[in-house]
C-alpha positions as CSV (number, residue, x, y, z in Angstrom):
1,M,89.0,-32.2,-179.7
2,K,92.1,-30.1,-179.5
3,R,90.9,-28.8,-176.3
4,K,90.5,-32.3,-174.9
5,I,94.0,-33.2,-176.1
6,L,95.4,-30.1,-174.3
7,L,93.6,-31.0,-171.1
8,L,94.8,-34.6,-171.3
9,L,98.3,-33.4,-171.8
10,A,98.1,-31.1,-168.8
11,V,96.7,-33.8,-166.5
12,T,99.4,-36.1,-167.7
13,L,102.1,-33.5,-167.1
14,A,100.7,-32.8,-163.7
15,F,100.7,-36.5,-162.9
16,L,104.3,-36.8,-164.0
17,V,105.3,-33.9,-162.0
18,A,103.4,-35.3,-159.0
19,C,105.0,-38.7,-159.4
20,A,108.4,-37.1,-159.7
21,G,107.9,-35.1,-156.4
22,E,106.7,-38.2,-154.5
23,T,109.7,-40.2,-155.6
24,Q,112.1,-37.5,-154.3
25,T,110.3,-37.3,-151.1
26,V,110.5,-41.1,-150.6
27,E,114.2,-41.1,-151.2
28,V,114.8,-38.3,-148.6
29,T,112.6,-40.1,-146.1
30,R,114.6,-43.3,-146.6
31,L,117.8,-41.5,-146.2
32,V,116.7,-39.9,-143.0
33,A,115.4,-43.2,-141.6
34,Q,118.7,-44.9,-142.4
35,E,120.7,-42.2,-140.7
36,V,118.4,-42.3,-137.6
37,A,118.7,-46.1,-137.4
38,V,122.5,-45.9,-137.7
39,E,122.7,-43.2,-135.0
40,V,120.4,-45.0,-132.7
41,T,122.4,-48.2,-133.1
42,R,125.6,-46.4,-132.3
43,V,124.0,-44.8,-129.1
44,V,122.8,-48.1,-127.8
45,S,126.2,-49.7,-128.5
46,E,127.9,-46.9,-126.5
47,V,125.5,-47.2,-123.6
48,S,126.1,-51.0,-123.5
49,T,129.8,-50.5,-123.5
50,V,129.6,-48.1,-120.5
51,E,127.1,-50.1,-118.4
52,V,128.6,-53.5,-118.7
53,P,132.0,-52.7,-117.0
54,V,130.2,-50.9,-114.2
55,E,128.2,-54.0,-113.4
56,V,131.2,-56.3,-113.7
57,T,133.1,-54.1,-111.2
58,R,130.3,-54.4,-108.7
59,L,130.2,-58.1,-109.0
60,V,133.9,-58.4,-108.5
61,E,133.7,-56.4,-105.3
62,V,130.9,-58.5,-103.9
63,E,132.9,-61.7,-104.7
64,V,136.0,-60.5,-102.9
65,V,134.1,-59.7,-99.7
66,A,131.6,-62.5,-99.5
67,T,133.5,-65.4,-101.0
68,P,137.2,-65.2,-100.6
69,T,139.4,-67.6,-102.5
70,P,141.0,-70.4,-100.6
71,A,144.4,-68.6,-100.6
72,E,142.8,-65.5,-99.2
73,A,140.9,-67.4,-96.6
74,E,144.1,-69.1,-95.4
75,A,145.9,-65.8,-95.3
76,T,143.2,-64.0,-93.2
77,A,142.2,-66.8,-90.8
78,V,143.1,-66.4,-87.1
79,P,145.2,-69.3,-85.8
80,E,143.8,-71.2,-82.8
81,A,147.1,-70.7,-81.0
82,T,146.5,-67.0,-81.1
83,L,143.0,-67.3,-79.6
84,E,144.3,-69.5,-76.8
85,S,147.2,-67.2,-75.9
86,T,144.9,-64.2,-75.8
87,A,142.6,-66.0,-73.4
88,E,145.5,-66.4,-70.9
89,P,145.2,-63.4,-68.4
90,T,148.7,-63.6,-67.0
91,A,152.2,-64.3,-68.4
92,E,152.6,-66.7,-71.3
93,P,154.0,-70.2,-70.6
94,T,157.1,-71.3,-72.5
95,A,157.7,-74.6,-74.1
96,E,159.5,-75.7,-71.0
97,S,157.0,-74.8,-68.4
98,N,153.6,-75.9,-67.0
99,I,150.6,-74.5,-65.2
100,Y,150.1,-75.1,-61.4
101,V,146.6,-74.5,-59.9
102,V,146.9,-73.1,-56.3
103,E,145.2,-75.3,-53.7
104,S,144.0,-74.6,-50.2
105,G,146.9,-74.3,-47.8
106,D,149.4,-73.6,-50.5
107,N,152.0,-70.9,-50.3
108,L,155.0,-70.0,-52.5
109,S,157.4,-72.2,-50.5
110,I,155.0,-75.2,-50.6
111,I,154.4,-74.8,-54.3
112,A,158.2,-74.5,-54.9
113,T,158.7,-77.8,-53.0
114,K,155.8,-79.5,-54.8
115,T,157.2,-78.5,-58.2
116,G,160.9,-78.6,-57.5
117,T,161.2,-75.0,-58.7
118,A,162.9,-72.1,-56.9
119,V,160.5,-69.5,-55.4
120,A,162.5,-66.7,-57.2
121,D,161.8,-68.4,-60.6
122,I,158.1,-68.7,-59.8
123,L,157.9,-65.1,-58.8
124,A,159.7,-63.9,-61.9
125,A,157.6,-66.1,-64.3
126,N,154.3,-64.7,-62.9
127,N,155.4,-61.1,-62.1
128,L,154.7,-61.6,-58.4
129,T,156.5,-60.5,-55.2
130,T,156.8,-62.3,-51.8
131,S,154.0,-60.1,-50.5
132,T,151.6,-61.2,-53.2
133,L,148.5,-63.1,-51.8
134,L,147.7,-66.3,-53.7
135,A,144.1,-67.3,-54.3
136,V,142.7,-70.9,-54.4
137,G,142.3,-71.7,-58.1
138,Q,144.8,-69.2,-59.3
139,E,147.0,-70.4,-62.2
140,L,150.7,-70.0,-61.9
141,I,153.3,-70.6,-64.6
142,I,156.1,-72.9,-63.3
143,P,159.2,-72.7,-65.5
144,G,160.9,-75.9,-66.2
145,W,158.3,-78.0,-64.3
146,S,157.3,-81.4,-65.8
147,G,153.9,-81.4,-64.0
148,E,154.9,-84.0,-61.5
149,I,154.0,-83.2,-57.8
150,V,156.5,-83.9,-55.1
151,A,155.2,-84.9,-51.7
152,V,155.5,-82.1,-49.1
153,V,156.3,-82.7,-45.5
154,P,155.2,-79.8,-43.3
155,P,158.4,-78.3,-41.7
156,A,156.8,-78.3,-38.2
157,A,155.9,-81.9,-38.4
158,V,159.4,-83.3,-38.8
159,E,160.4,-85.2,-35.7
160,S,164.1,-85.5,-36.3
161,A,166.6,-84.5,-39.0
162,P,170.0,-85.6,-40.1
163,A,173.0,-84.1,-38.4
164,A,175.0,-81.4,-40.3
165,P,177.7,-82.6,-42.6
166,P,181.1,-83.0,-41.0
167,V,183.2,-79.8,-40.9
168,S,187.0,-79.8,-41.4
169,D,189.3,-79.6,-38.5
170,V,189.9,-75.9,-39.2
171,E,187.7,-73.8,-37.0
172,L,185.2,-71.8,-39.1
173,V,183.4,-68.7,-37.9
174,P,180.6,-66.6,-39.5
175,V,181.8,-64.1,-42.0
176,G,180.2,-61.6,-44.3
177,P,176.7,-60.1,-44.3
178,N,173.5,-61.6,-42.9
179,L,171.9,-63.4,-45.9
180,L,168.4,-63.5,-44.5
181,P,165.7,-61.1,-45.8
182,N,164.4,-58.8,-43.1
183,P,166.3,-60.8,-40.4
184,S,165.3,-58.7,-37.4
185,F,161.7,-58.1,-38.8
186,E,162.2,-54.3,-39.0
187,E,161.3,-54.0,-42.7
188,G,157.5,-54.2,-42.7
189,W,154.9,-57.1,-42.7
190,Y,151.9,-58.5,-44.5
191,F,148.8,-60.6,-43.8
192,F,149.9,-64.1,-44.8
193,Q,147.3,-65.6,-47.3
194,G,145.1,-62.6,-46.3
195,V,144.4,-64.0,-42.8
196,S,144.2,-61.1,-40.4
197,E,145.5,-63.3,-37.5
198,W,148.8,-63.9,-39.3
199,Q,150.9,-60.7,-39.5
200,I,154.1,-62.1,-41.1
201,P,157.4,-60.1,-41.7
202,N,158.0,-59.2,-45.3
203,G,160.1,-61.9,-47.0
204,W,158.9,-64.7,-44.8
205,L,156.4,-67.5,-45.0
206,L,154.3,-69.5,-42.6
207,A,153.2,-73.1,-42.0
208,V,150.6,-74.0,-39.4
209,D,149.4,-77.4,-38.2
210,E,145.7,-77.4,-37.4
211,G,145.3,-81.2,-37.2
212,A,144.9,-83.6,-34.3
213,N,147.5,-83.5,-31.5
214,T,148.7,-87.1,-31.6
215,L,152.1,-86.4,-30.0
216,E,153.0,-88.9,-27.2
217,G,153.2,-87.1,-23.9
218,G,150.8,-84.4,-25.2
219,S,147.4,-83.6,-23.9
220,G,145.5,-84.6,-27.1
221,G,143.0,-82.4,-28.6
222,T,143.6,-80.4,-31.8
223,F,146.4,-78.0,-32.7
224,L,144.8,-74.5,-33.2
225,R,146.3,-71.7,-35.2
226,P,148.2,-69.2,-33.2
227,E,147.8,-65.5,-33.6
228,I,151.0,-63.9,-34.9
229,R,152.0,-60.3,-34.8
230,V,155.0,-58.1,-35.6
231,V,155.1,-56.1,-32.4
232,P,157.0,-52.8,-31.9
233,K,158.7,-52.0,-28.6
234,T,156.1,-49.3,-28.0
235,D,153.4,-52.0,-27.5
236,I,155.5,-54.0,-25.0
237,P,156.0,-52.9,-21.3
238,S,159.4,-51.4,-20.9
239,S,160.2,-54.0,-18.2
240,E,160.0,-56.7,-20.8
241,H,161.9,-55.1,-23.7
242,A,165.1,-57.0,-22.8
243,L,163.1,-60.3,-22.6
244,F,161.3,-60.1,-25.9
245,V,163.2,-57.7,-28.3
246,F,166.8,-58.8,-29.1
247,D,167.6,-56.4,-31.9
248,G,166.1,-53.2,-33.4
249,Q,162.5,-52.1,-32.5
250,N,160.3,-55.0,-33.5
251,T,159.8,-58.7,-32.5
252,I,157.5,-61.4,-33.6
253,K,154.8,-62.4,-31.1
254,A,153.0,-65.8,-31.6
255,F,150.4,-66.8,-29.0
256,K,147.4,-68.9,-28.3
257,G,145.6,-69.6,-25.0
258,G,143.9,-72.8,-24.0
259,A,145.1,-75.0,-26.9
260,P,148.2,-76.6,-28.3
261,T,150.0,-75.0,-31.2
262,N,152.5,-76.1,-33.9
263,F,153.9,-73.7,-36.5
264,A,156.9,-72.7,-38.5
265,I,158.3,-69.5,-40.0
266,F,160.7,-69.8,-42.9
267,T,162.1,-68.2,-46.0
268,D,163.9,-69.3,-49.2
269,V,167.4,-68.0,-49.9
270,T,169.6,-68.6,-52.9
271,L,173.1,-69.7,-51.8
272,Q,176.3,-70.3,-53.5
273,P,178.4,-73.4,-52.7
274,G,180.0,-73.2,-49.3
275,R,179.4,-73.6,-45.5
276,Y,176.8,-71.7,-43.6
277,R,175.5,-71.1,-40.1
278,L,171.9,-70.4,-39.3
279,T,171.1,-68.8,-35.9
280,I,167.6,-68.2,-34.4
281,N,166.7,-66.5,-31.1
282,F,163.5,-66.9,-29.3
283,F,161.7,-66.6,-25.9
284,P,159.2,-69.3,-24.9
285,D,156.4,-67.3,-23.3
286,I,154.6,-70.5,-22.1
287,V,152.5,-69.5,-19.1
288,G,150.8,-72.2,-17.0
289,N,149.0,-69.8,-14.8
290,Y,149.1,-66.4,-13.2
291,S,149.7,-65.4,-9.6
292,G,148.2,-62.0,-9.5
293,D,150.1,-60.1,-12.3
294,T,153.0,-62.5,-12.1
295,K,153.4,-65.2,-14.8
296,V,153.9,-68.8,-13.6
297,W,155.8,-70.6,-16.3
298,A,154.6,-74.0,-17.5
299,T,156.4,-76.9,-15.8
300,Q,155.7,-79.8,-18.2
301,G,158.8,-81.4,-19.5
302,L,157.8,-80.9,-23.2
303,S,155.8,-77.7,-22.7
304,S,158.0,-75.8,-25.2
305,E,159.8,-77.3,-28.2
306,A,161.9,-75.6,-31.0
307,R,164.0,-76.7,-33.9
308,I,165.9,-75.2,-36.9
309,I,164.7,-75.9,-40.4
310,V,167.1,-76.3,-43.3
311,D,165.2,-77.8,-46.3
312,N,163.8,-81.0,-45.0
313,G,166.4,-81.3,-42.4
314,G,167.9,-79.1,-39.6
315,T,168.1,-79.8,-35.9
316,N,166.1,-82.2,-33.9
317,W,163.4,-80.8,-31.6
318,T,164.9,-79.2,-28.4
319,T,163.1,-78.3,-25.2
320,P,164.1,-74.7,-24.2
321,Q,163.1,-73.5,-20.7
322,P,159.9,-71.4,-20.6
323,G,160.6,-67.9,-19.4
324,S,164.2,-67.8,-20.7
325,K,165.8,-66.7,-23.9
326,G,166.9,-69.5,-26.2
327,T,169.3,-69.7,-29.1
328,L,169.7,-72.4,-31.7
329,T,172.5,-72.7,-34.3
330,Y,173.0,-75.1,-37.2
331,D,175.9,-75.4,-39.6
332,F,175.3,-76.9,-43.1
333,V,177.0,-77.3,-46.5
334,V,175.7,-76.2,-49.9
335,E,177.3,-78.3,-52.6
336,E,176.1,-76.3,-55.6
337,A,174.3,-73.0,-56.1
338,R,170.6,-73.4,-55.3
339,T,167.7,-72.1,-53.2
340,V,167.6,-73.3,-49.6
341,R,164.6,-73.1,-47.3
342,V,165.6,-72.0,-43.8
343,G,163.7,-71.0,-40.6
344,G,162.4,-72.2,-37.3
345,A,159.6,-74.5,-36.0
346,F,157.9,-74.1,-32.7
347,R,155.3,-76.1,-30.8
348,S,153.5,-76.3,-27.5
349,R,151.8,-79.7,-27.1
350,F,149.9,-79.0,-23.8
351,V,146.9,-76.8,-23.0
352,N,148.2,-73.8,-21.1
353,H,147.0,-70.4,-20.1
354,N,149.2,-69.0,-22.9
355,N,151.3,-70.9,-25.4
356,G,153.4,-67.9,-26.7
357,W,156.7,-67.3,-28.4
358,F,158.8,-64.2,-29.2
359,L,161.1,-64.4,-32.1
360,D,163.8,-61.9,-33.1
361,A,167.4,-61.4,-34.4
362,W,167.8,-64.3,-36.8
363,S,170.9,-64.6,-39.0
364,L,172.4,-66.7,-41.8
365,Q,176.1,-66.2,-42.6
366,A,178.8,-67.9,-44.6
367,L,181.4,-69.7,-42.6
368,G,185.1,-69.0,-43.2
369,T,188.4,-68.9,-41.5
370,P,189.0,-66.1,-39.0
């Protein structure tokens, strides 16, 4: 019995010891589990704190690039005016200018007349020179032009012109320098409008009538373009130097066989107020036939005609003698500083073996007291 009691006590003690050990183990396990849970929670929290700002930053960058705010869109937009101005290949028109589109038959002088604008102003606005060739369809900036086209009368087609304004009783004579550009045609030439038949002195322009010859007393038919050359003395027989070359080494030769011709050579000069005299020299090389190597000059009463051009006026048509040097002068007044068109017109209304002209030694001078 005693032995059973001792055994029971031992089992009870062992059970108590065992129970005590398990309780301690549970407490430790719970402590560790709690610490782990706390630590894990803290780690997750830290990871979330780091990742969220990164994602937000990326979203902000995408928004800025893909969907700008209205204020940003307005600040970065390209104005239509900028696009239009960059599409213009030449100079930029000002608020007080307009665009002229070059038409067939146009030259700088004709465009200046049509628009009422000085040639010098058109050249400056478009960075051109008098030797620049214009192309049909080319756009030119015309400073100060309203867009209205003024009718142009070809200089060679004017039948008559008003007389020069009256001059005072005091005799006036040419004074000062020759105001014409390249007046004796010594300073180079160019192909007018790119036409190889038209070799025109630098600084000068050309107008040619290629229409029907309806002049009364003419032989009908059609005016054909003459061939025009700046010819040096070396290309002219020495026996004819005195006939065709009046100054320097060059002369203009215009000629056409078997057809009537009608043309004008002119330039634009800016003049100050005052009185001026324009002088042109020429030789009508109007040949009706040949006798061997000898020229037989045309005998028709109107076989050669010439006139001076000053703007839309100048002299009336004159009838110089074929085979003899001719000279025309014209005095005129400029009331205010402006650009004036000056030159000469020449025509041969009959069909001849050669309707030719030599032109040289032209001058424009102010008139003053001796």
